[in-house]
Structure formats: structure tokens, C-alpha cells
Phi, psi and omega in degrees: 000133180283164177298322179298315181293324178297317178295319178300316179297318179298318180293321176298314182297330179276358177086020181294116185295318181296322178293317177299317179302319179297311180295320179299311180297325182290325190242341189299316181297318177295322177298320178295314179298318181294312180296321178294324178299322181281318189265340183056030181208115186295320181297316178295320179298320178299318179295317179298317180294321176298315178298322180295317179297321178298316179296320179299310182292324180289330188246009184300328179294337180265000179294124187263354177078021178284349173220179175288163177301317179298317179300318179295315180299315182288335173294319177298314179300315180300314180296317179295319181292319179295319177298316180295318179298317179297317179298323181275002178077022179268147176263123181238118176229115180258001180262136174229136178260006181289153175271170181284104183263008176274139182259009182284134176242043182289339184247147175277184183295344180260005177085015179260154180299135171285318177222126182300141177301151182306325181308322184266352179288327186242078179276102178257166177304324179295320180291326178296317178297323180281358184305323180296319178296321179296316179298317177299318178298319180294317177300318178296318179297320177296316180296335181270357177293151173302151187307315183295318179295317181295319180298314179295317180300315180298312185288316187276311187271322183269320180268349176060036176283153178293152183304317182294327177292318179300315180298318181294315181299316185270348181068041181234164178281163179296324177299315178296320179299317180295318179298314181297317179294318179298314180297320179297313180295321178298316178298318179293322178297315178300319180297317178292322178297323180296321182278346181275352182273000000 
């Protein structure tokens, strides 16, 4: 745990409103995307995220720092969402034992593009104006990903959590996490390629 995170935790535990606002702004949108990925229902996700924030504030004094603060918060969201899914009779499985059946090698070992998609090679004024439509299309493509892929994408790519934290939160192996992340990125790339033609 860094000195900054330790100080942040102390301020949260003491009830500092400005610190809570900072942590809230930093994580709430990601928490919503993550809970929605598991529950497929925005209203239920909103309730779960509210419950998670209550749990965070109630238990911040007991946070032991065995993971990052974000990792701890997202573990709470995962547990609350899984409990809610079970209560609502939903089946939630974030584990896949499938191997990586995509033959695409668009990404290097660190998850970065080997070659930028054509869409981004030619940024013209028209494409900049169309940027909002592309962003909307990308959000829709993310929302249409299978729950496990979307959950991994939110935690790893959008929240920038470490791989071991993502695996711990979701209860999956590192190999499965990599497969899910690769499939999610591959699907998004295909989606972007379709609109660039």
C-alpha cells in the first residue's frame, strides 16, 4: 500500500467528506458498469452499488490493505452483485474453462494493439465529428459482451486493476482472465472494424 493510499484510508475512516467524494468519483461509474455486467439490469446494479458504498463506509476501518483499495471495493461489489443475482434467481458464472479459440493476434502480450485499426489511422475532421457515434457504438458493443468478458474488461482495462486482483474478485484463474479479456478486446475490435467500412 502506498503512502497516498494509506493517507486516503485514514481520511475515509475519519469520515472526511472530500476524500469520500474523491473516491466516489474515481470508482462509482466503474462499479456501475461492473454490477450491470453481472446483473444485466441497471436498476438492480444501482441498488447493489448503493449497498456496496454503505459496506465500504461501514467497514473501511477493517480494511487490511491486502489488496488495493479499488480491489477491495470491487470485491464488495462482486459479492453484493452475486448475492443479488442469486436472490433474483439469476445464474452468474464468470468462470470459463474454454481455451482461447480466437486466432486473432491483434494484441501484443501486454494487451496493446500490434497495428492500430484502420479506423484510427485516418483521423479526418469528418471522423472527429463522427467520434460521438463511434463512442456510442463502442459503449453498446461493451454492453453486449457476455457478462464474464464485460466484467474482466471493466476491471482490467477500464479500472486498471492488477491481473491478480481481477482474478481474486471474479474467482477465476489468470488463464481464464486473459482469455476473457482477449475475447472482449477481439469483439470490440471487430465491432469497430465493421463501422469503419
